[in-house]
C-alpha positions as CSV (number, residue, x, y, z in Angstrom):
1,X,-17.3,-4.0,1.6
2,X,-16.0,-2.7,4.9
3,X,-14.8,-6.2,5.7
4,X,-12.5,-6.0,2.6
5,X,-11.1,-2.7,3.9
6,X,-10.6,-4.2,7.4
7,X,-8.8,-7.2,5.8
8,X,-6.6,-4.9,3.7
9,X,-5.8,-2.8,6.8
10,X,-4.9,-5.9,8.7
11,X,-2.7,-7.1,6.0
12,X,-0.9,-3.8,5.8
13,X,-0.5,-3.9,9.6
14,X,1.0,-7.4,9.5
15,X,3.3,-6.6,6.6
16,X,4.5,-3.5,8.6
17,X,5.2,-5.8,11.6
18,X,7.2,-8.2,9.3
19,X,9.2,-5.3,8.0
20,X,10.0,-4.2,11.5
21,X,11.1,-7.7,12.6
22,X,12.7,-9.0,9.4
23,X,12.8,-6.4,6.6
24,X,14.8,-8.7,4.3
25,X,11.7,-10.9,3.9
26,X,9.6,-8.2,2.2
27,X,12.3,-6.2,0.6
28,X,14.1,-9.3,-0.7
29,X,10.9,-10.6,-2.3
30,X,10.4,-7.2,-4.0
31,X,14.0,-7.1,-5.2
32,X,13.7,-10.6,-6.7
33,X,10.5,-9.8,-8.5
34,X,11.2,-6.2,-9.4
35,X,10.9,-6.7,-13.1
36,X,7.8,-8.9,-13.1
37,X,4.6,-7.7,-14.8
38,X,2.6,-9.2,-11.9
39,X,4.1,-6.8,-9.3
40,X,3.2,-3.8,-11.5
41,X,-0.3,-5.0,-12.2
42,X,-0.8,-5.9,-8.5
43,X,0.3,-2.4,-7.5
44,X,-2.2,-0.8,-9.9
45,X,-5.1,-3.1,-9.2
46,X,-4.8,-3.1,-5.4
47,X,-4.7,0.7,-5.4
48,X,-7.8,0.9,-7.7
49,X,-9.8,-1.5,-5.6
50,X,-8.9,0.1,-2.3
51,X,-9.3,3.6,-3.6
52,X,-12.9,2.9,-4.8
53,X,-13.8,1.0,-1.6
54,X,-12.4,3.8,0.6
55,X,-14.3,6.5,-1.3
56,X,-17.5,4.4,-1.4
57,X,-17.4,3.5,2.3
58,X,-15.9,6.7,3.7
59,X,-19.3,7.9,5.0
60,X,-19.5,4.9,7.4
61,X,-16.0,5.3,8.8
62,X,-15.0,7.2,11.9
63,X,-13.1,9.7,9.8
64,X,-15.0,10.2,6.5
65,X,-13.1,13.1,5.1
66,X,-9.7,11.6,5.8
67,X,-10.7,8.2,4.4
68,X,-12.1,9.8,1.3
69,X,-8.9,11.7,0.7
70,X,-6.9,8.5,1.2
71,X,-9.2,6.9,-1.4
72,X,-8.6,9.6,-3.9
73,X,-4.9,9.5,-3.4
74,X,-4.9,5.8,-3.9
75,X,-6.8,6.2,-7.2
76,X,-4.5,8.9,-8.4
77,X,-1.5,6.7,-7.6
78,X,-3.0,3.8,-9.4
79,X,-3.6,5.9,-12.6
80,X,0.0,7.3,-12.4
81,X,1.5,3.9,-11.9
82,X,-0.5,2.6,-14.9
83,X,0.5,5.5,-17.0
84,X,4.2,5.4,-16.4
85,X,4.7,2.0,-17.9
86,X,6.8,-1.0,-16.8
87,X,10.2,0.5,-17.4
88,X,9.6,3.6,-15.3
89,X,7.8,1.5,-12.7
90,X,10.9,-0.7,-12.5
91,X,13.1,2.4,-12.0
92,X,10.8,3.8,-9.4
93,X,10.8,0.6,-7.4
94,X,14.5,0.2,-7.6
95,X,14.9,3.8,-6.4
96,X,12.4,3.2,-3.5
97,X,14.1,-0.1,-2.5
98,X,17.5,1.8,-2.3
99,X,16.1,3.4,0.8
100,X,15.1,0.0,2.3
101,X,18.3,-0.6,4.3
102,X,18.5,2.8,6.1
103,X,14.8,3.6,6.4
104,X,13.0,0.2,6.1
105,X,12.1,-0.1,9.7
106,X,10.7,3.4,9.7
107,X,8.6,2.4,6.7
108,X,7.4,-0.7,8.5
109,X,6.4,1.4,11.5
110,X,4.4,3.7,9.2
111,X,2.8,0.8,7.4
112,X,1.7,-0.8,10.6
113,X,0.3,2.5,11.9
114,X,-1.5,3.0,8.6
115,X,-3.0,-0.5,8.7
116,X,-4.1,-0.1,12.3
117,X,-5.7,3.3,11.4
118,X,-7.7,1.7,8.6
119,X,-8.9,-1.0,10.9
120,X,-9.8,1.4,13.6
121,X,-11.6,3.7,11.2
122,X,-14.0,0.9,10.1
123,X,-14.5,-1.1,13.3
């Protein structure tokens, strides 16, 4: 199960790097598929899976308390995203993407740092 967390952390790191280098690739894709059901379902399911994995595997990480908190935050976010419905999810994503131009590279840096932290915590 830790290999899934390491894979997830690596993917977050790589996406963060892509956002740093060419933010239009990620943000453009999200804008084009903003209203799709798949994006909403993916957002919920990924958070559920990662949340459960982080909570279950937190004891074997370098930072068990922090990893467990991140897992709980991920689960709470998944339940909130599922509960708000597609229309509100669409509005939330549109609002968040409005910050992509001025703050996208900062978000990419934070995403890369978070992905690297997850990998470091489980290697």
